[in-house]
N, CA, C and O atoms as a GROMACS GRO file, in nm:
protein
  324
    1UNK      N    1   0.297  -0.250  -0.375
    1UNK     CA    2   0.372  -0.441  -0.446
    1UNK      C    3   0.271  -0.534  -0.387
    1UNK      O    4   0.232  -0.523  -0.271
    2UNK      N    5   0.235  -0.616  -0.458
    2UNK     CA    6   0.088  -0.717  -0.350
    2UNK      C    7   0.208  -0.853  -0.273
    2UNK      O    8   0.325  -0.889  -0.289
    3UNK      N    9   0.065  -0.895  -0.168
    3UNK     CA   10   0.080  -0.932  -0.039
    3UNK      C   11   0.146  -1.059  -0.087
    3UNK      O   12   0.127  -1.152  -0.165
    4UNK      N   13   0.266  -0.998   0.033
    4UNK     CA   14   0.344  -1.183   0.040
    4UNK      C   15   0.355  -1.124   0.149
    4UNK      O   16   0.391  -1.015   0.194
    5UNK      N   17   0.274  -1.327   0.216
    5UNK     CA   18   0.311  -1.357   0.303
    5UNK      C   19   0.444  -1.375   0.378
    5UNK      O   20   0.521  -1.462   0.337
    6UNK      N   21   0.467  -1.323   0.452
    6UNK     CA   22   0.613  -1.373   0.610
    6UNK      C   23   0.544  -1.523   0.586
    6UNK      O   24   0.438  -1.578   0.556
    7UNK      N   25   0.683  -1.548   0.620
    7UNK     CA   26   0.705  -1.696   0.636
    7UNK      C   27   0.742  -1.676   0.850
    7UNK      O   28   0.783  -1.579   0.914
    8UNK      N   29   0.702  -1.819   0.895
    8UNK     CA   30   0.684  -1.759   1.041
    8UNK      C   31   0.909  -1.757   1.013
    8UNK      O   32   0.985  -1.757   0.916
    9UNK      N   33   0.926  -1.755   1.217
    9UNK     CA   34   1.026  -1.724   1.260
    9UNK      C   35   1.130  -1.772   1.231
    9UNK      O   36   1.192  -1.676   1.187
   10UNK      N   37   1.222  -1.898   1.223
   10UNK     CA   38   1.300  -1.966   1.156
   10UNK      C   39   1.380  -2.098   1.269
   10UNK      O   40   1.423  -2.214   1.264
   11UNK      N   41   1.367  -2.019   1.333
   11UNK     CA   42   1.420  -2.008   1.521
   11UNK      C   43   1.300  -2.048   1.596
   11UNK      O   44   1.275  -2.161   1.639
   12UNK      N   45   1.249  -1.971   1.603
   12UNK     CA   46   1.123  -1.980   1.723
   12UNK      C   47   0.992  -2.038   1.672
   12UNK      O   48   0.912  -2.097   1.744
   13UNK      N   49   0.984  -2.027   1.608
   13UNK     CA   50   0.864  -2.039   1.500
   13UNK      C   51   0.715  -1.911   1.505
   13UNK      O   52   0.626  -1.894   1.422
   14UNK      N   53   0.733  -1.860   1.598
   14UNK     CA   54   0.657  -1.781   1.611
   14UNK      C   55   0.626  -1.621   1.452
   14UNK      O   56   0.659  -1.526   1.381
   15UNK      N   57   0.558  -1.701   1.492
   15UNK     CA   58   0.419  -1.592   1.264
   15UNK      C   59   0.420  -1.462   1.355
   15UNK      O   60   0.463  -1.363   1.296
   16UNK      N   61   0.377  -1.439   1.502
   16UNK     CA   62   0.259  -1.331   1.507
   16UNK      C   63   0.369  -1.178   1.525
   16UNK      O   64   0.326  -1.063   1.522
   17UNK      N   65   0.485  -1.209   1.540
   17UNK     CA   66   0.543  -1.102   1.585
   17UNK      C   67   0.688  -1.116   1.446
   17UNK      O   68   0.787  -1.048   1.475
   18UNK      N   69   0.696  -1.174   1.348
   18UNK     CA   70   0.772  -1.114   1.237
   18UNK      C   71   0.683  -1.025   1.193
   18UNK      O   72   0.561  -1.040   1.194
   19UNK      N   73   0.729  -0.954   1.164
   19UNK     CA   74   0.754  -0.842   1.035
   19UNK      C   75   0.853  -0.671   0.948
   19UNK      O   76   0.968  -0.628   0.940
   20UNK      N   77   0.772  -0.649   0.923
   20UNK     CA   78   0.913  -0.534   0.782
   20UNK      C   79   0.944  -0.432   0.857
   20UNK      O   80   0.875  -0.331   0.862
   21UNK      N   81   1.057  -0.450   0.925
   21UNK     CA   82   1.055  -0.243   1.000
   21UNK      C   83   1.212  -0.227   0.914
   21UNK      O   84   1.307  -0.301   0.889
   22UNK      N   85   1.150  -0.005   0.872
   22UNK     CA   86   1.290   0.023   0.845
   22UNK      C   87   1.450   0.098   0.973
   22UNK      O   88   1.461   0.188   1.057
   23UNK      N   89   1.512   0.022   0.932
   23UNK     CA   90   1.588   0.069   0.964
   23UNK      C   91   1.625   0.217   1.108
   23UNK      O   92   1.664   0.211   1.224
   24UNK      N   93   1.602   0.285   1.055
   24UNK     CA   94   1.492   0.425   1.166
   24UNK      C   95   1.426   0.308   1.313
   24UNK      O   96   1.439   0.303   1.436
   25UNK      N   97   1.373   0.250   1.234
   25UNK     CA   98   1.230   0.166   1.342
   25UNK      C   99   1.300   0.051   1.472
   25UNK      O  100   1.289   0.039   1.594
   26UNK      N  101   1.389  -0.034   1.332
   26UNK     CA  102   1.524  -0.103   1.409
   26UNK      C  103   1.652  -0.014   1.568
   26UNK      O  104   1.655  -0.045   1.687
   27UNK      N  105   1.718   0.072   1.508
   27UNK     CA  106   1.733   0.138   1.507
   27UNK      C  107   1.737   0.249   1.685
   27UNK      O  108   1.826   0.282   1.764
   28UNK      N  109   1.649   0.263   1.679
   28UNK     CA  110   1.591   0.344   1.766
   28UNK      C  111   1.628   0.450   1.732
   28UNK      O  112   1.694   0.509   1.818
   29UNK      N  113   1.606   0.522   1.600
   29UNK     CA  114   1.690   0.637   1.512
   29UNK      C  115   1.639   0.824   1.630
   29UNK      O  116   1.682   0.909   1.552
   30UNK      N  117   1.614   0.857   1.682
   30UNK     CA  118   1.513   1.014   1.751
   30UNK      C  119   1.486   1.072   1.581
   30UNK      O  120   1.513   1.028   1.469
   31UNK      N  121   1.426   1.182   1.633
   31UNK     CA  122   1.449   1.240   1.387
   31UNK      C  123   1.449   1.353   1.416
   31UNK      O  124   1.360   1.437   1.425
   32UNK      N  125   1.612   1.352   1.439
   32UNK     CA  126   1.720   1.464   1.398
   32UNK      C  127   1.836   1.340   1.337
   32UNK      O  128   1.934   1.377   1.272
   33UNK      N  129   1.813   1.210   1.363
   33UNK     CA  130   1.927   1.118   1.324
   33UNK      C  131   1.885   1.012   1.298
   33UNK      O  132   1.934   0.903   1.330
   34UNK      N  133   1.767   1.037   1.221
   34UNK     CA  134   1.652   0.908   1.156
   34UNK      C  135   1.718   0.880   0.951
   34UNK      O  136   1.708   0.976   0.873
   35UNK      N  137   1.754   0.794   0.919
   35UNK     CA  138   1.744   0.830   0.738
   35UNK      C  139   1.714   0.782   0.707
   35UNK      O  140   1.681   0.663   0.708
   36UNK      N  141   1.713   0.920   0.630
   36UNK     CA  142   1.592   0.919   0.514
   36UNK      C  143   1.606   0.898   0.342
   36UNK      O  144   1.591   0.982   0.253
   37UNK      N  145   1.637   0.764   0.334
   37UNK     CA  146   1.532   0.658   0.294
   37UNK      C  147   1.649   0.539   0.324
   37UNK      O  148   1.755   0.528   0.262
   38UNK      N  149   1.620   0.484   0.392
   38UNK     CA  150   1.585   0.425   0.471
   38UNK      C  151   1.631   0.183   0.408
   38UNK      O  152   1.615   0.087   0.332
   39UNK      N  153   1.654   0.207   0.454
   39UNK     CA  154   1.686   0.017   0.450
   39UNK      C  155   1.547  -0.065   0.537
   39UNK      O  156   1.472  -0.026   0.626
   40UNK      N  157   1.555  -0.167   0.475
   40UNK     CA  158   1.457  -0.227   0.531
   40UNK      C  159   1.499  -0.356   0.588
   40UNK      O  160   1.594  -0.415   0.536
   41UNK      N  161   1.453  -0.395   0.666
   41UNK     CA  162   1.476  -0.584   0.670
   41UNK      C  163   1.345  -0.662   0.848
   41UNK      O  164   1.330  -0.623   0.965
   42UNK      N  165   1.287  -0.773   0.767
   42UNK     CA  166   1.249  -0.874   0.885
   42UNK      C  167   1.291  -0.886   1.022
   42UNK      O  168   1.405  -0.931   1.014
   43UNK      N  169   1.260  -0.870   1.153
   43UNK     CA  170   1.211  -0.886   1.197
   43UNK      C  171   1.192  -1.006   1.321
   43UNK      O  172   1.074  -0.978   1.344
   44UNK      N  173   1.214  -1.092   1.394
   44UNK     CA  174   1.107  -1.188   1.434
   44UNK      C  175   1.110  -1.052   1.559
   44UNK      O  176   1.222  -1.002   1.553
   45UNK      N  177   1.032  -0.988   1.656
   45UNK     CA  178   1.092  -0.893   1.739
   45UNK      C  179   1.014  -0.932   1.845
   45UNK      O  180   0.908  -0.981   1.881
   46UNK      N  181   1.178  -0.861   1.895
   46UNK     CA  182   1.106  -0.919   2.057
   46UNK      C  183   0.964  -0.827   2.140
   46UNK      O  184   0.897  -0.834   2.244
   47UNK      N  185   0.970  -0.782   2.075
   47UNK     CA  186   0.849  -0.646   2.155
   47UNK      C  187   0.678  -0.665   2.083
   47UNK      O  188   0.630  -0.752   2.010
   48UNK      N  189   0.629  -0.558   2.136
   48UNK     CA  190   0.470  -0.546   2.042
   48UNK      C  191   0.451  -0.422   2.096
   48UNK      O  192   0.355  -0.396   2.168
   49UNK      N  193   0.592  -0.293   2.048
   49UNK     CA  194   0.540  -0.173   2.066
   49UNK      C  195   0.611  -0.151   1.898
   49UNK      O  196   0.717  -0.178   1.842
   50UNK      N  197   0.463  -0.075   1.857
   50UNK     CA  198   0.472  -0.017   1.640
   50UNK      C  199   0.385  -0.191   1.639
   50UNK      O  200   0.390  -0.249   1.530
   51UNK      N  201   0.350  -0.226   1.693
   51UNK     CA  202   0.265  -0.404   1.616
   51UNK      C  203   0.108  -0.381   1.631
   51UNK      O  204   0.076  -0.373   1.750
   52UNK      N  205   0.002  -0.367   1.542
   52UNK     CA  206  -0.156  -0.360   1.646
   52UNK      C  207  -0.179  -0.586   1.597
   52UNK      O  208  -0.275  -0.655   1.630
   53UNK      N  209  -0.065  -0.629   1.523
   53UNK     CA  210  -0.128  -0.747   1.528
   53UNK      C  211  -0.218  -0.812   1.655
   53UNK      O  212  -0.172  -0.802   1.768
   54UNK      N  213  -0.364  -0.889   1.632
   54UNK     CA  214  -0.445  -0.962   1.797
   54UNK      C  215  -0.373  -1.071   1.795
   54UNK      O  216  -0.326  -1.143   1.707
   55UNK      N  217  -0.376  -1.070   1.948
   55UNK     CA  218  -0.272  -1.182   1.961
   55UNK      C  219  -0.106  -1.232   2.018
   55UNK      O  220  -0.066  -1.342   2.057
   56UNK      N  221  -0.031  -1.092   2.002
   56UNK     CA  222   0.076  -1.110   1.937
   56UNK      C  223   0.058  -1.143   2.054
   56UNK      O  224  -0.031  -1.108   2.131
   57UNK      N  225   0.226  -1.276   2.081
   57UNK     CA  226   0.397  -1.307   2.155
   57UNK      C  227   0.487  -1.183   2.059
   57UNK      O  228   0.473  -1.106   1.964
   58UNK      N  229   0.588  -1.228   2.164
   58UNK     CA  230   0.667  -1.209   2.168
   58UNK      C  231   0.778  -1.240   2.084
   58UNK      O  232   0.728  -1.308   1.995
   59UNK      N  233   0.890  -1.230   2.063
   59UNK     CA  234   0.966  -1.317   1.932
   59UNK      C  235   1.117  -1.347   2.029
   59UNK      O  236   1.153  -1.319   2.143
   60UNK      N  237   1.177  -1.423   1.907
   60UNK     CA  238   1.330  -1.441   1.923
   60UNK      C  239   1.410  -1.342   1.944
   60UNK      O  240   1.482  -1.341   2.043
   61UNK      N  241   1.411  -1.245   1.857
   61UNK     CA  242   1.510  -1.039   1.811
   61UNK      C  243   1.560  -1.148   1.655
   61UNK      O  244   1.657  -1.089   1.610
   62UNK      N  245   1.543  -1.226   1.600
   62UNK     CA  246   1.619  -1.336   1.523
   62UNK      C  247   1.572  -1.125   1.388
   62UNK      O  248   1.493  -1.032   1.403
   63UNK      N  249   1.668  -1.156   1.295
   63UNK     CA  250   1.691  -1.050   1.184
   63UNK      C  251   1.736  -1.119   1.057
   63UNK      O  252   1.834  -1.193   1.056
   64UNK      N  253   1.636  -1.084   0.911
   64UNK     CA  254   1.716  -1.133   0.810
   64UNK      C  255   1.832  -1.026   0.742
   64UNK      O  256   1.762  -0.941   0.797
   65UNK      N  257   1.895  -0.981   0.703
   65UNK     CA  258   1.951  -0.919   0.623
   65UNK      C  259   1.893  -0.774   0.558
   65UNK      O  260   1.783  -0.778   0.504
   66UNK      N  261   1.988  -0.609   0.565
   66UNK     CA  262   1.818  -0.476   0.515
   66UNK      C  263   1.900  -0.503   0.390
   66UNK      O  264   1.998  -0.530   0.320
   67UNK      N  265   1.764  -0.470   0.424
   67UNK     CA  266   1.781  -0.450   0.098
   67UNK      C  267   1.691  -0.299   0.128
   67UNK      O  268   1.656  -0.232   0.225
   68UNK      N  269   1.682  -0.295  -0.004
   68UNK     CA  270   1.633  -0.100  -0.005
   68UNK      C  271   1.469  -0.135   0.039
   68UNK      O  272   1.401  -0.083   0.127
   69UNK      N  273   1.445  -0.207  -0.024
   69UNK     CA  274   1.265  -0.236  -0.053
   69UNK      C  275   1.229  -0.302   0.055
   69UNK      O  276   1.303  -0.368   0.128
   70UNK      N  277   1.066  -0.278   0.071
   70UNK     CA  278   1.038  -0.411   0.179
   70UNK      C  279   0.996  -0.528   0.120
   70UNK      O  280   0.970  -0.626   0.190
   71UNK      N  281   0.980  -0.530  -0.044
   71UNK     CA  282   0.984  -0.681  -0.021
   71UNK      C  283   1.088  -0.751  -0.115
   71UNK      O  284   1.093  -0.854  -0.183
   72UNK      N  285   1.168  -0.647  -0.085
   72UNK     CA  286   1.338  -0.736  -0.075
   72UNK      C  287   1.372  -0.797   0.018
   72UNK      O  288   1.412  -0.912   0.038
   73UNK      N  289   1.356  -0.721   0.067
   73UNK     CA  290   1.316  -0.792   0.300
   73UNK      C  291   1.249  -0.897   0.316
   73UNK      O  292   1.268  -0.988   0.398
   74UNK      N  293   1.151  -0.883   0.221
   74UNK     CA  294   1.051  -1.026   0.249
   74UNK      C  295   1.143  -1.146   0.132
   74UNK      O  296   1.204  -1.248   0.099
   75UNK      N  297   1.110  -1.076   0.122
   75UNK     CA  298   1.221  -1.200  -0.029
   75UNK      C  299   1.330  -1.294   0.070
   75UNK      O  300   1.355  -1.413   0.089
   76UNK      N  301   1.366  -1.189   0.110
   76UNK     CA  302   1.590  -1.271   0.189
   76UNK      C  303   1.508  -1.399   0.310
   76UNK      O  304   1.536  -1.514   0.342
   77UNK      N  305   1.378  -1.285   0.354
   77UNK     CA  306   1.394  -1.395   0.471
   77UNK      C  307   1.276  -1.506   0.415
   77UNK      O  308   1.226  -1.578   0.501
   78UNK      N  309   1.246  -1.517   0.322
   78UNK     CA  310   1.147  -1.672   0.318
   78UNK      C  311   1.247  -1.700   0.214
   78UNK      O  312   1.174  -1.773   0.147
   79UNK      N  313   1.347  -1.699   0.156
   79UNK     CA  314   1.420  -1.723   0.089
   79UNK      C  315   1.488  -1.892   0.211
   79UNK      O  316   1.599  -1.917   0.164
   80UNK      N  317   1.468  -1.969   0.298
   80UNK     CA  318   1.554  -2.006   0.340
   80UNK      C  319   1.492  -2.142   0.313
   80UNK      O  320   1.410  -2.183   0.230
   81UNK      N  321   1.582  -2.216   0.446
   81UNK     CA  322   1.486  -2.335   0.392
   81UNK      C  323   1.417  -2.379   0.549
   81UNK      O  324   1.334  -2.470   0.557
   0.00000   0.00000   0.00000
């Protein structure tokens, strides 16, 4: 997959908190309840758990819709005006 740059959050403008996560991570599922082929969504994360982004600041919690692939989730997030 080519590296597609995520747009900043449309609500808070944050760039460092925006990332692509799978539904198991977003729903905080334990290992026994994980979905085998999870969908993905772009989120403006409200905490830094799971990220190693330098200069990270918490986001507002906005989330794009779940999509079958990371690429589709990113395209969905980036298509807004």
